[in-house]
C-alpha positions as CSV (number, residue, x, y, z in Angstrom):
1,X,16.2,4.3,-9.4
2,X,13.3,6.9,-9.4
3,X,13.8,9.6,-6.8
4,X,10.7,11.9,-7.2
5,X,10.6,15.5,-5.8
6,X,8.2,14.3,-3.1
7,X,10.9,11.8,-1.9
8,X,13.6,14.5,-1.9
9,X,11.2,16.7,0.1
10,X,10.7,13.8,2.6
11,X,14.5,13.6,3.0
12,X,14.8,17.3,3.6
13,X,12.1,17.2,6.3
14,X,13.4,13.9,7.9
15,X,17.1,13.9,7.2
16,X,17.5,10.5,9.0
17,X,15.4,9.0,6.1
18,X,18.0,9.9,3.5
19,X,19.5,6.4,3.7
20,X,16.0,5.0,2.8
21,X,15.6,7.0,-0.4
22,X,16.8,4.3,-2.8
23,X,14.5,1.7,-1.2
24,X,11.5,4.2,-1.2
25,X,12.2,4.7,-4.9
26,X,12.3,1.0,-5.5
27,X,9.0,0.5,-3.7
28,X,7.4,3.2,-5.8
29,X,8.6,1.5,-9.0
30,X,7.1,-1.8,-7.9
31,X,3.7,-0.2,-6.9
32,X,3.6,1.9,-10.1
33,X,4.4,-1.2,-12.2
34,X,1.6,-3.2,-10.5
35,X,-1.0,-0.4,-11.0
36,X,0.1,0.2,-14.6
37,X,-0.7,-3.5,-15.4
38,X,-4.1,-3.3,-13.8
39,X,-3.0,-4.8,-10.4
40,X,-4.1,-4.1,-6.9
41,X,-2.3,-3.6,-3.6
42,X,-2.9,-5.6,-0.4
43,X,-1.7,-4.2,2.9
44,X,-1.2,-5.8,6.4
45,X,0.3,-5.2,9.8
46,X,-0.5,-5.6,13.5
47,X,-1.4,-3.0,16.2
48,X,-0.3,0.4,15.1
49,X,0.8,-1.1,11.8
50,X,-2.7,-2.3,11.3
51,X,-3.9,1.3,11.6
52,X,-1.2,2.2,9.1
53,X,-2.6,-0.5,6.8
54,X,-6.0,1.2,6.9
55,X,-4.5,4.6,6.5
56,X,-2.6,3.6,3.3
57,X,-5.7,2.1,1.8
58,X,-7.6,5.3,2.6
59,X,-5.1,7.5,0.7
60,X,-5.0,5.2,-2.3
61,X,-8.8,4.5,-2.8
62,X,-9.9,8.2,-2.9
63,X,-8.5,11.6,-3.6
64,X,-5.6,12.5,-1.3
65,X,-3.8,15.7,-2.4
66,X,-5.7,16.4,-5.5
67,X,-9.1,15.8,-7.2
68,X,-9.6,12.6,-9.1
69,X,-12.5,13.0,-11.5
70,X,-14.0,9.9,-13.1
71,X,-13.3,9.6,-16.9
72,X,-15.7,11.2,-19.3
73,X,-16.4,7.8,-20.9
74,X,-17.6,6.4,-17.6
75,X,-19.8,9.4,-17.1
76,X,-21.4,8.9,-20.5
77,X,-21.9,5.2,-19.9
78,X,-23.6,5.8,-16.5
79,X,-25.7,8.6,-18.1
80,X,-26.9,6.2,-20.8
81,X,-28.0,3.8,-18.1
82,X,-29.5,6.3,-15.7
83,X,-30.3,9.5,-17.6
84,X,-30.4,12.6,-15.5
85,X,-28.6,11.0,-12.6
86,X,-25.1,10.9,-14.0
87,X,-24.0,14.3,-12.6
88,X,-25.0,13.5,-9.0
89,X,-23.4,10.1,-9.1
90,X,-20.2,11.0,-11.0
91,X,-19.6,14.3,-9.2
92,X,-19.3,12.3,-6.0
93,X,-17.1,9.5,-7.3
94,X,-13.3,9.7,-7.2
95,X,-10.7,7.8,-9.1
96,X,-9.2,5.0,-7.1
97,X,-6.1,2.9,-6.9
98,X,-7.4,-0.5,-5.9
99,X,-6.1,-1.4,-2.4
100,X,-7.4,-3.8,0.3
101,X,-6.5,-3.7,4.0
102,X,-6.2,-7.3,5.2
103,X,-6.8,-6.2,8.8
104,X,-10.4,-5.1,8.2
105,X,-12.3,-8.3,7.8
106,X,-13.3,-9.1,11.4
107,X,-15.6,-12.1,10.8
108,X,-13.1,-13.8,8.4
109,X,-10.1,-13.0,10.6
110,X,-11.6,-14.2,13.9
111,X,-13.1,-17.4,12.3
112,X,-9.7,-18.2,10.7
113,X,-7.7,-17.5,13.9
114,X,-10.1,-19.6,15.9
115,X,-10.6,-22.5,13.5
116,X,-7.2,-22.7,11.7
117,X,-4.2,-20.5,12.6
118,X,-3.6,-16.9,13.8
119,X,-0.3,-16.9,12.1
120,X,-1.9,-17.6,8.7
121,X,-4.7,-15.0,8.9
122,X,-3.1,-12.6,6.4
123,X,-1.7,-15.4,4.3
124,X,-5.1,-16.8,3.7
125,X,-6.3,-13.5,2.4
126,X,-3.3,-13.1,0.2
127,X,-4.0,-16.6,-1.2
128,X,-7.6,-15.6,-1.9
129,X,-7.2,-12.1,-3.3
130,X,-3.7,-12.1,-4.7
131,X,-2.9,-12.4,-8.4
132,X,0.4,-12.4,-10.2
133,X,1.7,-8.9,-10.6
134,X,-0.3,-7.6,-7.6
135,X,1.7,-6.1,-4.7
136,X,1.7,-6.8,-1.0
137,X,2.8,-4.2,1.5
138,X,3.7,-5.7,4.9
139,X,4.4,-3.5,7.9
140,X,6.2,-4.8,11.0
141,X,8.5,-2.7,13.2
142,X,10.6,-5.8,14.1
143,X,10.4,-7.3,10.6
144,X,9.6,-10.7,12.2
145,X,5.8,-10.6,12.8
146,X,4.8,-14.2,11.9
147,X,1.5,-13.4,10.3
148,X,3.1,-10.8,8.1
149,X,6.0,-13.1,7.2
150,X,3.6,-15.8,6.2
151,X,1.7,-13.4,4.0
152,X,4.9,-12.4,2.3
153,X,5.8,-16.0,1.7
154,X,2.5,-16.7,0.1
155,X,2.7,-13.6,-2.0
156,X,6.1,-14.6,-3.3
157,X,4.7,-18.0,-4.3
158,X,1.8,-16.3,-6.1
159,X,4.1,-14.2,-8.2
160,X,3.2,-10.9,-6.4
161,X,5.5,-8.0,-5.7
162,X,6.5,-7.7,-2.0
163,X,7.2,-4.5,-0.2
164,X,8.1,-4.1,3.5
165,X,8.2,-1.2,5.9
166,X,10.2,-2.1,9.0
167,X,12.9,-1.0,11.5
168,X,16.7,-0.8,11.5
169,X,17.5,-4.5,11.1
170,X,14.7,-5.5,8.7
171,X,14.3,-8.8,10.5
172,X,13.1,-11.7,8.3
173,X,11.2,-9.4,6.1
174,X,14.5,-8.2,4.6
175,X,14.9,-11.6,2.8
176,X,11.3,-11.8,1.7
177,X,10.7,-8.4,0.2
178,X,11.5,-7.1,-3.3
179,X,11.9,-3.7,-1.7
180,X,12.3,-3.2,2.1
181,X,12.4,0.2,3.7
182,X,14.3,-0.1,7.0
183,X,14.0,3.2,8.9
184,X,17.1,3.7,11.1
185,X,15.3,3.4,14.4
186,X,14.8,0.6,17.0
187,X,11.8,1.4,19.2
188,X,8.3,0.8,17.9
189,X,7.0,4.3,18.3
190,X,10.1,5.8,16.6
191,X,9.7,3.4,13.7
192,X,6.0,3.9,13.2
193,X,6.4,7.7,13.3
194,X,8.8,7.5,10.3
195,X,6.6,5.0,8.4
196,X,3.8,7.5,8.1
197,X,5.6,10.2,6.1
198,X,7.1,7.4,3.9
199,X,3.8,5.9,2.9
200,X,2.3,9.4,2.5
201,X,5.1,10.2,0.1
202,X,4.5,7.0,-1.8
203,X,0.7,7.7,-2.1
204,X,1.3,11.2,-3.3
205,X,3.7,10.0,-5.9
206,X,1.3,7.3,-7.1
207,X,-1.6,9.8,-7.2
208,X,0.6,12.2,-9.3
209,X,1.4,9.4,-11.7
210,X,-2.1,8.2,-12.3
211,X,-4.3,11.3,-11.8
212,X,-2.3,14.5,-12.2
213,X,-2.7,16.3,-15.6
214,X,0.9,17.4,-15.1
215,X,2.6,14.5,-13.4
216,X,6.1,14.9,-12.0
């Protein structure tokens, strides 16, 4: 199991997360494998976990801890199409790890909840976006959020990798995830406070893997 320096540092800062290191390493391997094969990551959760879903996408889709210059070949191609404009455009683009927050599509979500089923609002998007080898990250402090559970079930059926961030017991997510990170806390605020440094560490490790000239 991969335990990167950023994960060891996480354990030093938050000693209670030491028991999660193996599962964090497994989640990293799944995400790295998906991105290495040209996949994308879908993310979903409710309430504070919906905000975390947006946060994760924000760290993956743009530079986080380091610069992510676009490849020279893309700069040349854009320059051939739009001579003289390539510097302005490419200097303001950043390398991205494709990620979609399933909590962000207000019109789709409200229509689907009203017309079909609120419990299936994330599952419908997984069905529409997901491809074999992609990854789904589901966040639920209880591990039993029905719309997250349904999304994980559909992801499994589509051949996607499933990753969960949850609380002490893991709830139903524990049986549905290829990697489930159960932080050893019970109350929602305590759990969410530990989820943030975990997904920050995962995003840092992925950025190092795909964009650092000197990866860990």
